[in-house]
C-alpha positions, 0 to 999 in steps of 0.5 A: 429481504430476509437478509435484510431484516435480519440485518435491521435486526442485529443493527437494532441490536448493535444499537441497543449495545453501544448506542447511537453516537457510535452506530450510524446509519445515515450521513456523509459519514457514513457516505464516506465510509463506502467507499476507500481511494479505489473509488467504488461506493457500495450500498451498507447498512451501518457505520461503527465508529469503534472507540475501545476494544471492547467494541470490536467484540461486540461487534463481530460476536454479533456479527457472527451471530446474525452473519451479518458481513463486517468490513472493517476501515482506517482511512481507506486509502487503499488502492484495490478497493480492499476497504470497500464495503462490497458486501454491505453489513457493517462497516467498522470505523477503526480511526477513533482508536489511535494512541502511541506509547513509545517505549523508548528502553525497549526500542519499541511502540505500542499502537491503537490500530487507527494511529496514522504513520506519520504521527507514529513516525514522529512520535518515534522520531521525538524519542531519538528512533526510529520508524522506517517503512513509509507508504506514499500515503504516509499521512494519511494511511493507518498501521492497521491498514498498513498491516493488512496488506504487509505495506512496503514503502520507498525503505524497504530496500535497506528496513524491509516491509512492515511485517518486518516490524511486528512484535504483538497484535492484539483483536479479534476473531470473526466471532468475537473473541479477543486473541493475542499474538506475541508481546512486547519481547523480541522473541516470540516460538509459542505455537502457531504463528498467527501473528504473520498469519494475521499480517497481509491477510486485508481483514479476512482472518481477525480484526486487529485493535492493537500491534507492538513495533520495532523500532529501530535508532533514529540514524545521524545522517541522511545523502539523497540525490538523484540520476538522470539516465539515457532511456530506461533500460539505461537507468535498470543497468544502472540498478545493479550495478549499484546495488553491486558496489556493496552497498545498501540504499535505504532509500532506490527509486525508480521513474520512467520517462512519463513518470518524470513529465507528470511528478515534474509537471504536478509539482512544478519542478523540473530537476534536469532541465539540462537535459529535459526530462529522463527516467530517473533512479531516486536515491538515499541513503542513511547512517553515520557519518563516515557510512554517509561518506562512503556512500558520496564518494562511489556514488560519484564514481557510480554515476560519473560512469552511467548517469547522464547528470547528477545532482546531490540534494544541499540538505533536507528541505531540497532532500524532501524536495526530491520526494515530494517528486517521488511522493506526487507520482500516483495521482500526476497520472490522471495527465495521460488519461482519467483513468487508472488501472494501477497495479504494484508488480513484483520481479525479481533483480535479475529480470528487470531489463527484461521486464522493461523490455515487455512492458514497451512492446505492451504499451505498443502492442495497447496502445496506452501509456503505461506511467511506471514506476516504484522501488527498483532495488526491491523490483517493486515497480507501480505500472498505470495503464491510463486509458479515458474511461468513457472510450469503450475501445481503450477500456477494453484493450486496458482490461487486453492490459492488464491481463498481458500484463499479469501473464509477463509477470509471473512468466519472469518468476514475479508476482502480481502485488508487492505491496498494496494486496489482492482485494477487488482489484486484483482478484480477476488475477491471483489463479495467474500468481498461485496454483489449486493447491496454494489458493485453496490453503488459502481457502482453508485457513479463511473457513477454518477461521471465519467458516460463516465468512463475515470480514471483508467478503467478495475479496482475493479468492473470488474475482471482480472487475474494478475497472469495468465499474464506475466510480463516483467523483467524491474525493479525498484528502490525499487527492489531487487535482494534475497539471496538464502537461503543455 
């Protein structure tokens, strides 16, 4: 009761400082910010719609004084519950802060944290420049969210992840003080590198309001193809063979048989009617004409040796259609069950065959479908443990399966998350992947920067069993209804 009165007093003071238009206490907009793509909804006191940098400072200064939890969020595309207000308090909505300014002569872009990633890419493209990171939710997700979880996407094999493009960050510490790490320059070696500490910290160490991102020249062209293989083992063996040719594809994606079936159904296409649904590798190269000619010669010869079937995309539209199949994978999995535990594990290239073999045994042991797809060139696979939530037996088996999966991945020299972050969903497994000394070091950093633990509390370190909670049925803009396979 005392906490409720304190939060109420803090919220009233916040409304007096920012105005009632920026601080919402009820309504649909407030409800929609109570959950993210994990679909776990939590009660909280107020939604703050920041419009200028100083709004963030006001919010955090008051929150720190009254010990009010603050969850900063963009559009809520987090799959791990990282943008859900599990401890209540205030939700800080950054989506109105979305300015984008290209610095063409520097090959940089200055963005506010609420800018949508596809809008950043479009602005760069208009100036003959390129921002490569491309998570599947790029049409909806914000750069602030991408920075918070160090998002990747399909182009990581050649270009890297979000961290590789962040030159500077500006924002606020948990006590409301404004800070800047780096600037519009490419070299930065002044003091501790707090910039990189903020990247991937899931909004637990500070709130980003502005970022300076590095851009690269727009590729002159691209070439896209797809190859089908007899089985998953042959597909993953072919990945190692292709990378051994000395070429660096901009994208190299893997889809197992179940993923192919689901994605083709929801996209309404059949990529290889002559061989039926088989494991696929979707491949793209970009660069100048001579680079692409070499890639075509090499990949065609590689496919002749190893692939069951091979197809080249004729033009950009055909290429986009291929990638649309891949981007629909995540939502398409619901054809196999009405609930899923979605993991984004990482395994070294040399362990991919063992991973595939052990995953098959895991599916057999727990008798659950686990369609898997992902970024084969960097070993980041999305394993989807599908089950029916209303079936207690399936829920129990899914819980056992995810625990076994995490242990298996770590034993293979991998890691439990490659791009989604820990949030709530992976919090039970952090100590499987990290030693007590490593966890203690992270907690010490958290305590030093956020001693009152107001920023995104309940995430990363405190185990939370997401799959045992009942998700809400409210939809988000990117949700798609799957088409059940006939």
